[in-house]
C-alpha positions in Angstrom: 68.6 61.5 97.6 67.6 64.6 95.3 69.5 65.8 92.5 69.9 69.0 94.9 71.9 66.8 97.5 75.4 66.0 98.0 76.7 62.9 99.5 78.6 63.3 102.9 82.0 62.8 101.1 81.0 65.4 98.2 79.8 67.7 101.1 83.2 67.3 103.0 85.5 67.5 100.0 83.6 71.0 98.9 84.0 72.5 102.6 87.6 71.5 101.8 87.8 73.3 98.7 86.0 76.4 99.9 88.2 76.7 103.2 91.5 76.4 100.9 89.8 79.3 98.3 88.6 81.7 100.7 89.1 80.7 104.2 85.5 80.0 104.7 84.9 77.1 106.9 81.4 75.8 106.6 81.0 72.8 109.4 79.0 69.8 109.4 75.5 71.2 109.3 75.6 73.6 106.3 74.3 71.2 103.4 71.3 73.5 103.4 73.2 76.6 102.8 75.0 74.9 99.8 71.8 73.9 98.4 70.2 77.2 98.7 73.4 79.1 97.1 74.2 76.8 94.1 71.1 75.0 93.1 70.0 78.0 91.2 73.4 77.9 89.2 72.5 74.3 87.8 70.4 75.0 84.9 72.7 77.9 83.9 75.7 75.7 83.9 73.6 72.9 82.5 74.3 70.4 85.4 71.6 67.6 86.1 72.9 67.5 89.8 74.3 69.6 92.4 76.9 66.7 92.8 78.1 67.6 89.1 78.1 71.3 89.7 80.3 71.1 92.8 82.8 68.6 91.0 83.0 70.7 87.8 83.5 73.9 90.1 86.3 72.1 91.7 88.2 71.0 88.6 91.4 73.4 87.9 90.5 74.0 84.3 86.8 75.6 85.5 88.1 78.9 86.7 85.1 80.8 85.5 82.6 78.6 87.4 84.8 78.2 90.3 84.7 81.9 91.0 80.5 81.9 90.5 80.6 79.3 92.9 82.8 80.8 95.4 80.9 84.1 94.9 77.6 82.6 95.4 79.0 81.0 98.8 80.7 84.1 100.2 77.6 86.5 99.1 75.9 88.3 102.0 73.3 91.1 102.2 73.9 93.4 105.4 72.5 96.6 106.9 72.9 100.4 106.9 74.9 101.4 110.3 74.8 97.5 111.4 75.1 97.4 115.1 74.9 101.2 115.6 77.8 101.0 118.1 80.9 100.7 115.7 79.7 104.3 114.1 79.3 105.4 117.7 82.8 104.5 118.4 83.7 106.1 115.1 82.1 109.6 115.7 82.6 109.6 119.5 86.4 108.2 119.7 88.2 107.6 116.4 87.6 110.7 114.5 88.3 113.1 117.3 91.7 111.4 117.5 92.2 111.8 114.1 91.0 115.1 113.6 94.0 117.1 113.2 95.9 114.7 110.9 98.0 116.1 108.2 97.2 113.9 105.5 93.6 112.1 104.4 92.6 109.4 107.0 92.8 106.1 105.5 89.8 103.6 106.4 89.3 99.9 105.2 86.1 98.1 105.1 87.6 94.6 104.5 84.3 92.8 103.7 82.3 95.2 101.9 79.6 92.9 100.7 76.7 94.7 99.4 78.3 98.3 100.3 76.1 99.4 103.2 79.2 99.5 105.4 81.8 101.6 103.5 79.1 103.9 102.6 77.8 104.2 106.2 81.3 104.9 107.5 81.6 107.8 104.6 78.3 109.3 105.8 79.6 109.1 109.3 82.8 110.8 108.5 80.7 113.6 106.5 78.4 114.3 109.5 81.4 114.5 111.9 83.1 116.7 109.3 80.0 119.1 109.1 79.4 119.0 113.0 83.1 120.2 113.5 84.4 122.6 111.0 88.0 122.5 110.6 88.5 119.0 111.6 89.8 116.3 109.6 91.1 119.1 107.1 92.5 116.9 104.6 89.5 114.5 104.2 89.3 110.8 104.2 89.7 107.9 102.3 87.9 104.6 102.4 88.9 101.5 100.8 86.2 98.7 100.5 87.2 95.3 99.5 85.3 92.2 99.0 85.8 88.5 97.6 82.6 88.8 95.4 83.0 90.5 92.0 79.0 90.7 91.4 78.8 92.5 95.0 81.4 94.9 94.1 79.6 95.7 90.5 76.4 96.3 92.8 78.6 98.4 95.3 80.1 100.6 92.4 76.6 101.3 91.1 75.8 102.5 94.7 72.1 102.2 93.8 69.5 100.6 96.5 65.8 100.1 96.3 63.2 100.9 99.4 63.4 97.6 100.8 67.2 97.7 101.1 67.2 101.4 102.4 64.6 100.7 105.0 67.1 98.2 106.8 68.7 100.8 109.2 68.6 104.0 107.2 66.9 106.7 108.8 64.5 108.8 106.6 66.9 112.1 107.3 69.9 110.3 105.9 68.3 108.9 103.0 67.3 112.3 102.4 70.3 113.7 102.8 72.6 111.1 101.2 70.6 109.7 98.4 69.1 110.7 94.9 66.0 109.2 93.5 67.4 107.1 90.4 64.2 105.2 89.0 61.0 103.7 90.3 61.6 102.9 94.0 65.4 103.2 93.6 67.7 105.6 95.0 71.3 106.2 94.3 74.3 107.2 96.5 75.1 110.9 96.2 78.3 111.6 94.5 79.7 113.5 97.6 79.6 110.1 99.3 80.8 108.0 96.6 83.7 110.0 95.8 85.2 108.8 99.1 84.9 104.9 98.6 87.0 103.1 96.3 85.8 99.5 95.7 88.4 96.6 94.9 88.4 92.8 94.8 90.2 91.3 97.4 90.5 87.7 99.1 91.7 87.9 102.8 93.6 84.7 102.2 96.0 87.0 99.8 99.0 89.4 100.3 98.1 92.5 102.1 101.0 94.2 100.5 99.1 95.6 97.5 96.5 97.6 99.8 98.7 100.0 101.5 98.2 101.1 105.2 95.4 102.4 107.4 94.4 104.3 110.3 91.1 102.4 110.9 90.2 98.7 109.8 86.5 97.6 109.7 86.5 93.8 109.6 83.0 92.7 111.1 81.1 89.4 111.2 83.6 87.9 108.6 86.6 86.1 110.9 83.3 84.0 112.4 83.6 81.9 109.2 87.5 81.1 109.5 89.5 78.4 111.2 91.6 79.7 114.2 94.6 79.3 112.0 93.5 81.2 109.1 92.4 83.9 111.9 95.7 84.3 113.4 97.1 84.9 110.0 94.7 87.5 109.0 95.1 89.4 112.2 99.1 89.4 111.8 98.4 91.0 108.3 96.0 93.5 110.1 98.6 94.5 112.3 101.5 95.0 109.3 99.1 97.3 107.7 97.9 99.3 110.4 99.4 102.8 110.8 100.8 103.4 114.5 97.9 104.2 116.8 95.8 102.5 114.2 92.4 100.7 115.2 90.6 97.5 114.2 86.9 97.1 114.4 85.4 93.4 115.0 81.9 92.1 115.0 80.3 92.2 118.2 80.5 88.5 118.4 84.2 88.2 117.7 87.2 88.6 119.6 91.3 88.7 119.2 91.4 86.4 122.5 94.2 83.9 122.2 94.8 84.7 118.5 97.0 87.8 118.6 98.9 90.0 120.9 99.5 92.7 118.4 96.3 94.7 119.3 95.1 95.7 122.7 91.3 95.8 123.5 89.8 99.2 124.4 86.5 99.7 126.0 84.6 103.0 125.4 81.2 104.0 126.1 79.7 102.8 122.9 81.5 99.7 122.8 85.1 97.9 122.1 87.8 98.8 119.4 91.1 97.2 119.3 94.4 99.5 119.0 97.3 98.1 117.5 100.5 98.0 119.6 103.1 100.1 117.5 
Protein backbone atom coordinates (compact mmCIF):
# COMPACT_ATOMS: atom_id res chain seq x y z
CA UNK A 1 0.00 0.00 0.00
CA UNK A 2 1.42 3.38 -1.04
CA UNK A 3 0.85 6.77 0.54
CA UNK A 4 -1.75 7.41 -2.21
CA UNK A 5 -3.93 4.43 -1.30
CA UNK A 6 -6.78 4.08 1.19
CA UNK A 7 -7.64 0.99 3.20
CA UNK A 8 -10.98 -0.59 2.46
CA UNK A 9 -12.47 0.93 5.62
CA UNK A 10 -11.06 4.39 4.85
CA UNK A 11 -12.51 4.25 1.35
CA UNK A 12 -15.91 3.08 2.68
CA UNK A 13 -15.94 5.88 5.28
CA UNK A 14 -15.03 8.46 2.64
CA UNK A 15 -17.76 7.18 0.30
CA UNK A 16 -20.30 7.55 3.10
CA UNK A 17 -19.01 11.08 3.85
CA UNK A 18 -19.23 12.10 0.18
CA UNK A 19 -22.78 10.79 -0.20
CA UNK A 20 -23.88 12.58 2.96
CA UNK A 21 -22.48 15.95 1.87
CA UNK A 22 -23.25 16.03 -1.85
CA UNK A 23 -25.28 12.93 -2.72
CA UNK A 24 -22.65 11.28 -4.91
CA UNK A 25 -22.40 7.49 -4.66
CA UNK A 26 -18.95 6.26 -5.68
CA UNK A 27 -19.43 2.51 -5.52
CA UNK A 28 -16.86 -0.19 -4.80
CA UNK A 29 -14.46 0.26 -7.68
CA UNK A 30 -13.66 3.97 -7.76
CA UNK A 31 -10.53 4.12 -5.56
CA UNK A 32 -8.62 5.22 -8.67
CA UNK A 33 -10.92 8.25 -8.99
CA UNK A 34 -10.32 9.31 -5.38
CA UNK A 35 -6.58 8.87 -5.94
CA UNK A 36 -6.46 10.91 -9.15
CA UNK A 37 -8.67 13.72 -7.82
CA UNK A 38 -7.24 14.08 -4.30
CA UNK A 39 -3.56 13.08 -4.51
CA UNK A 40 -2.59 16.51 -5.97
CA UNK A 41 -3.93 18.15 -2.77
CA UNK A 42 -1.58 16.24 -0.44
CA UNK A 43 1.40 18.59 -0.71
CA UNK A 44 -0.74 21.73 -0.66
CA UNK A 45 -2.33 20.68 2.65
CA UNK A 46 0.90 19.19 4.05
CA UNK A 47 -0.43 15.64 4.26
CA UNK A 48 2.00 12.75 3.97
CA UNK A 49 -0.65 10.32 2.76
CA UNK A 50 -4.03 10.26 1.06
CA UNK A 51 -5.35 8.61 4.22
CA UNK A 52 -4.31 11.61 6.30
CA UNK A 53 -5.86 14.05 3.82
CA UNK A 54 -9.19 12.20 3.74
CA UNK A 55 -9.38 11.86 7.53
CA UNK A 56 -8.59 15.55 7.94
CA UNK A 57 -11.27 16.54 5.40
CA UNK A 58 -13.91 14.58 7.29
CA UNK A 59 -13.24 16.43 10.56
CA UNK A 60 -15.94 18.95 11.44
CA UNK A 61 -13.49 21.79 12.09
CA UNK A 62 -11.82 21.44 8.66
CA UNK A 63 -14.55 23.23 6.69
CA UNK A 64 -12.21 24.80 4.14
CA UNK A 65 -10.45 21.53 3.31
CA UNK A 66 -13.79 19.70 3.21
CA UNK A 67 -15.05 22.18 0.61
CA UNK A 68 -11.90 21.74 -1.50
CA UNK A 69 -12.14 17.93 -1.36
CA UNK A 70 -15.82 17.92 -2.34
CA UNK A 71 -15.00 20.43 -5.09
CA UNK A 72 -12.28 18.12 -6.45
CA UNK A 73 -14.55 15.06 -6.37
CA UNK A 74 -17.48 16.76 -8.13
CA UNK A 75 -15.71 18.78 -10.82
CA UNK A 76 -16.34 17.57 -14.38
CA UNK A 77 -15.45 19.06 -17.75
CA UNK A 78 -18.17 18.92 -20.37
CA UNK A 79 -18.83 19.69 -24.03
CA UNK A 80 -20.54 22.45 -25.98
CA UNK A 81 -24.00 21.38 -27.15
CA UNK A 82 -23.41 17.97 -25.56
CA UNK A 83 -25.39 15.12 -27.20
CA UNK A 84 -26.98 17.69 -29.60
CA UNK A 85 -30.53 16.33 -29.23
CA UNK A 86 -31.43 18.37 -26.09
CA UNK A 87 -30.70 21.56 -27.99
CA UNK A 88 -32.70 20.30 -30.99
CA UNK A 89 -35.63 19.57 -28.63
CA UNK A 90 -35.20 23.05 -27.19
CA UNK A 91 -35.27 24.65 -30.65
CA UNK A 92 -37.93 22.49 -32.30
CA UNK A 93 -40.43 22.00 -29.47
CA UNK A 94 -39.84 23.85 -26.21
CA UNK A 95 -38.99 27.36 -27.36
CA UNK A 96 -41.90 27.46 -29.85
CA UNK A 97 -44.27 26.42 -27.02
CA UNK A 98 -43.09 29.33 -24.87
CA UNK A 99 -42.64 31.78 -27.76
CA UNK A 100 -45.61 33.99 -26.79
CA UNK A 101 -44.86 34.08 -23.05
CA UNK A 102 -45.72 37.46 -21.52
CA UNK A 103 -42.65 37.41 -19.27
CA UNK A 104 -39.02 36.23 -19.56
CA UNK A 105 -38.60 32.48 -20.08
CA UNK A 106 -36.99 30.93 -16.99
CA UNK A 107 -34.42 28.16 -17.53
CA UNK A 108 -32.29 26.34 -14.96
CA UNK A 109 -29.07 24.50 -15.76
CA UNK A 110 -28.84 22.45 -12.57
CA UNK A 111 -25.24 21.26 -12.91
CA UNK A 112 -23.40 23.83 -14.96
CA UNK A 113 -19.92 22.31 -14.51
CA UNK A 114 -17.44 24.37 -16.56
CA UNK A 115 -20.21 26.48 -18.12
CA UNK A 116 -20.67 24.90 -21.53
CA UNK A 117 -24.28 23.82 -20.95
CA UNK A 118 -25.79 27.16 -19.81
CA UNK A 119 -23.87 29.09 -22.45
CA UNK A 120 -24.98 26.56 -25.10
CA UNK A 121 -28.59 27.08 -23.95
CA UNK A 122 -28.16 30.86 -24.21
CA UNK A 123 -26.74 30.58 -27.73
CA UNK A 124 -29.63 28.31 -28.75
CA UNK A 125 -32.18 30.83 -27.44
CA UNK A 126 -30.44 33.72 -29.20
CA UNK A 127 -30.38 31.79 -32.47
CA UNK A 128 -34.10 31.00 -32.07
CA UNK A 129 -34.94 34.65 -31.46
CA UNK A 130 -32.88 35.69 -34.48
CA UNK A 131 -34.69 33.22 -36.76
CA UNK A 132 -38.12 34.01 -35.29
CA UNK A 133 -38.49 37.80 -34.92
CA UNK A 134 -41.12 38.76 -32.35
CA UNK A 135 -40.97 35.46 -30.47
CA UNK A 136 -39.72 35.34 -26.87
CA UNK A 137 -40.36 39.08 -26.87
CA UNK A 138 -39.64 39.34 -23.15
CA UNK A 139 -36.38 37.45 -23.44
CA UNK A 140 -35.02 34.65 -21.28
CA UNK A 141 -33.07 34.22 -18.06
CA UNK A 142 -30.84 31.23 -17.29
CA UNK A 143 -29.85 30.26 -13.76
CA UNK A 144 -26.76 28.03 -13.80
CA UNK A 145 -25.87 26.25 -10.57
CA UNK A 146 -23.10 23.93 -9.48
CA UNK A 147 -21.69 22.65 -6.20
CA UNK A 148 -18.14 23.56 -7.25
CA UNK A 149 -17.06 27.10 -6.37
CA UNK A 150 -13.90 26.83 -8.49
CA UNK A 151 -15.96 25.84 -11.53
CA UNK A 152 -18.34 28.75 -10.95
CA UNK A 153 -15.43 31.21 -10.89
CA UNK A 154 -14.32 29.80 -14.23
CA UNK A 155 -17.88 30.02 -15.60
CA UNK A 156 -18.33 33.62 -14.52
CA UNK A 157 -15.14 34.57 -16.30
CA UNK A 158 -16.45 32.92 -19.46
CA UNK A 159 -13.00 32.38 -20.96
CA UNK A 160 -12.03 29.19 -22.81
CA UNK A 161 -8.93 28.05 -24.68
CA UNK A 162 -8.92 26.61 -28.19
CA UNK A 163 -8.85 23.03 -26.90
CA UNK A 164 -12.04 23.57 -24.84
CA UNK A 165 -13.74 25.39 -27.71
CA UNK A 166 -12.95 22.56 -30.12
CA UNK A 167 -15.08 20.16 -28.07
CA UNK A 168 -18.48 20.53 -29.71
CA UNK A 169 -18.44 24.18 -30.83
CA UNK A 170 -18.69 24.90 -34.55
CA UNK A 171 -16.39 27.53 -36.12
CA UNK A 172 -19.49 29.56 -37.02
CA UNK A 173 -20.67 29.72 -33.40
CA UNK A 174 -17.15 30.50 -32.21
CA UNK A 175 -17.04 33.52 -34.52
CA UNK A 176 -20.57 34.60 -33.64
CA UNK A 177 -20.56 34.24 -29.86
CA UNK A 178 -16.91 34.68 -28.74
CA UNK A 179 -14.28 37.42 -28.73
CA UNK A 180 -10.52 36.82 -28.72
CA UNK A 181 -9.27 37.61 -25.20
CA UNK A 182 -5.65 36.47 -24.99
CA UNK A 183 -3.26 34.02 -26.62
CA UNK A 184 -5.28 30.99 -27.71
CA UNK A 185 -8.22 32.05 -25.48
CA UNK A 186 -11.67 33.42 -26.27
CA UNK A 187 -14.33 35.04 -24.08
CA UNK A 188 -18.08 34.57 -24.27
CA UNK A 189 -19.58 37.76 -25.72
CA UNK A 190 -21.46 40.08 -23.32
CA UNK A 191 -24.73 39.57 -25.26
CA UNK A 192 -24.56 35.87 -24.30
CA UNK A 193 -23.24 36.31 -20.75
CA UNK A 194 -25.94 38.79 -19.75
CA UNK A 195 -28.57 36.04 -19.95
CA UNK A 196 -26.76 33.66 -17.56
CA UNK A 197 -26.47 34.01 -13.79
CA UNK A 198 -24.21 31.57 -11.91
CA UNK A 199 -24.91 30.46 -8.34
CA UNK A 200 -23.36 27.91 -5.98
CA UNK A 201 -25.95 25.28 -5.08
CA UNK A 202 -26.02 21.74 -3.71
CA UNK A 203 -28.87 19.59 -5.05
CA UNK A 204 -29.30 18.20 -1.53
CA UNK A 205 -30.23 21.67 -0.22
CA UNK A 206 -33.62 23.39 -0.22
CA UNK A 207 -34.84 24.46 -3.67
CA UNK A 208 -36.96 27.27 -2.17
CA UNK A 209 -34.20 29.85 -2.70
CA UNK A 210 -34.13 29.35 -6.47
CA UNK A 211 -37.52 30.46 -7.77
CA UNK A 212 -39.59 28.69 -10.44
CA UNK A 213 -38.68 27.52 -13.92
CA UNK A 214 -40.21 26.72 -17.29
CA UNK A 215 -37.35 24.44 -18.37
CA UNK A 216 -34.91 22.53 -16.17
CA UNK A 217 -31.75 20.89 -17.49
CA UNK A 218 -30.28 18.27 -15.14
CA UNK A 219 -28.18 16.07 -17.37
CA UNK A 220 -25.63 13.38 -16.50
CA UNK A 221 -25.77 14.20 -12.78
CA UNK A 222 -28.38 11.92 -11.23
CA UNK A 223 -26.45 8.83 -12.35
CA UNK A 224 -24.15 9.47 -9.38
CA UNK A 225 -26.99 9.51 -6.80
CA UNK A 226 -28.79 6.74 -4.92
CA UNK A 227 -32.45 5.99 -5.84
CA UNK A 228 -33.60 7.59 -2.56
CA UNK A 229 -31.76 10.83 -3.30
CA UNK A 230 -33.01 10.81 -6.90
CA UNK A 231 -36.63 10.56 -5.70
CA UNK A 232 -36.16 13.58 -3.44
CA UNK A 233 -34.51 15.61 -6.20
CA UNK A 234 -37.29 14.77 -8.66
CA UNK A 235 -39.88 15.81 -6.05
CA UNK A 236 -38.06 19.11 -5.63
CA UNK A 237 -37.84 19.64 -9.39
CA UNK A 238 -41.62 19.17 -9.55
CA UNK A 239 -42.11 21.86 -6.89
CA UNK A 240 -40.07 24.48 -8.76
CA UNK A 241 -41.37 23.61 -12.25
CA UNK A 242 -43.98 26.00 -13.61
CA UNK A 243 -47.24 24.74 -15.10
CA UNK A 244 -46.43 22.96 -18.39
CA UNK A 245 -42.75 23.10 -17.42
CA UNK A 246 -40.17 20.65 -18.76
CA UNK A 247 -37.29 18.60 -17.38
CA UNK A 248 -34.39 17.50 -19.59
CA UNK A 249 -32.30 14.54 -18.36
CA UNK A 250 -29.18 12.87 -19.73
CA UNK A 251 -29.48 10.23 -22.45
CA UNK A 252 -28.88 7.36 -20.00
CA UNK A 253 -31.13 8.74 -17.25
CA UNK A 254 -34.82 7.98 -16.62
CA UNK A 255 -37.63 8.80 -14.20
CA UNK A 256 -38.96 5.22 -14.22
CA UNK A 257 -39.89 4.07 -10.72
CA UNK A 258 -38.65 7.32 -9.20
CA UNK A 259 -41.45 9.86 -9.73
CA UNK A 260 -44.96 10.16 -11.14
CA UNK A 261 -44.84 13.97 -11.19
CA UNK A 262 -43.43 14.12 -14.73
CA UNK A 263 -44.62 12.48 -17.95
CA UNK A 264 -42.23 11.32 -20.67
CA UNK A 265 -42.79 12.97 -24.04
CA UNK A 266 -41.15 11.63 -27.16
CA UNK A 267 -40.44 14.10 -29.93
CA UNK A 268 -38.50 13.82 -33.16
CA UNK A 269 -35.16 14.85 -31.71
CA UNK A 270 -35.38 12.96 -28.40
CA UNK A 271 -37.08 12.61 -25.02
CA UNK A 272 -38.19 15.35 -22.61
CA UNK A 273 -40.28 15.15 -19.42
CA UNK A 274 -43.23 17.45 -18.66
CA UNK A 275 -44.49 18.37 -15.20
CA UNK A 276 -47.94 17.03 -14.35
CA UNK A 277 -49.61 20.28 -13.30
